[in-house]
N, C-alpha and C positions, 0 to 999 in steps of 0.2 A: 488586452486582457489586464484586468485590475489585479493589483497586488494581493488583496483579500481572497480573490478566487484562486490564485496559486496556493496560498496558505491553506485555504479549505481543501483544496485538492490534494496537496502534499501530506498534511495532517490527517486528512480522512482516510487516505489510502494506507498510511502507516497504521492507523487505529484498526483498519479493517484486517491487516495482517496480523496484528496483535489478538483479534478476536478469537482465532482458533485456539491458541493455548489459554487464554482467559476463560473462554466457554468451559473447557475442561476443568480448570482450576475452580471456578464458581460452582460447578456442578459437584465436584469432590468435597467441597467444603459446605455444601448445603445452602449456598446463597441463591435461592430459587429466583427471587426478584432480579437480582443482578444479572443472573444467567440468562433469564428471559430477554432483558434488554440487549445483552450481548448477542443473543441469537437472532433477534430482530434486526440489529444493525448488520450482522454477517449476512443474512438472507436477503435483506432488503437491498444492500449494496450490490450483490451479484444480479438480482433482478432488475435493478435500474439500469445497470450497465447493459445487460442483454436486451432490456427494452429500447436502450439508445441504438445498439448495433441493429435490431429488428427494424427500428425506425428507419435507419440509414438504408437498409436493403429495400424496404417497401417503398421509399421514396425515390428508388432508382439510382442511389449513390452507392451500389454494392461493390463497385470497383475499388472504393476506398478500403473495404473491408476484406474482400476475397479476392482470389485470382480469377482469371477469366475462364477457366474450365468448368462447363455447365454442370457436369456430374458432382465434381468437388463442391460446388456451390450448393447444390441442393442437399448434398450430405451434410453440410456444414449449417445450413438453415435449420434443419429439423431439431438438433439439440438446442440451438438458441431459443427457437420458438418454444420448445418443450420447457426450458427453464423458465422463460419468461411467463408462460401460462401457469406453470406450477406455482411461481412466486406470487402472480396476481390472485390466483385461487386461494392460495394461503392466507393472503392479506385479507381477501373479501371475507373468507371464513372466519378471520380473527375479528373482523368488524362485527359480523353477525353471530358469531359463536361465542365460545368462552375463553378467548385468548386474553391474556392480561394486558393491562395498559402499557406496561413497560415494552412490551413486544412491539406494539403498534406505533408508539411514538420513536423508538428506535428505527424502526422500518422507515417511517416518513424522514427522519433526519438523514439517513444514509441516502434516500432518494434525493434530498437536497444537496447533499455533498457531492453526488455523482453528476447531477444536473448543473450545478453552478460552480462546481470546483474541477472535477476529474475531466469531464468532457471539455470545457474550454482550454484547460492546460494541455490536453492531448492535441487539440486543434491547433493551438499556438505553436507547440512543438513541432508539428507536421507543417506548419506554415499554411494551413488550410483557413481560407476566409470563407465564412458562411455566416448565415443567420442565426448565430449561436445565441444562446441565453446570456444577455448581458444586463447588468444592473448598475 
């Protein structure tokens, strides 16, 4: 794992934790453009991470994510898939609908943070060797 990936993962996750309060602050002060960007980052981060988990499950590496009990796996997959599909539907609606550009750019940035920073950092900490995204 590269040093910049660890920094992107750490700072991106810290920024994501800050978005919850920052979104409320921006909305209370009428900063609509900033609020849209914050919301895009917040939703994009969760959607991208759910997508990574869903990919792990679909590729048969579900033991890394879940326990071996079949019923609990099915119950866990349903919310992950729902979050992923809702996020993708929201993003596609934003592209074809009237969502502002701040939301879409922040959504894409958070996907980059998760793909190139958070996931490689988690894999590194777990000691898991895989065909991760390396640059």
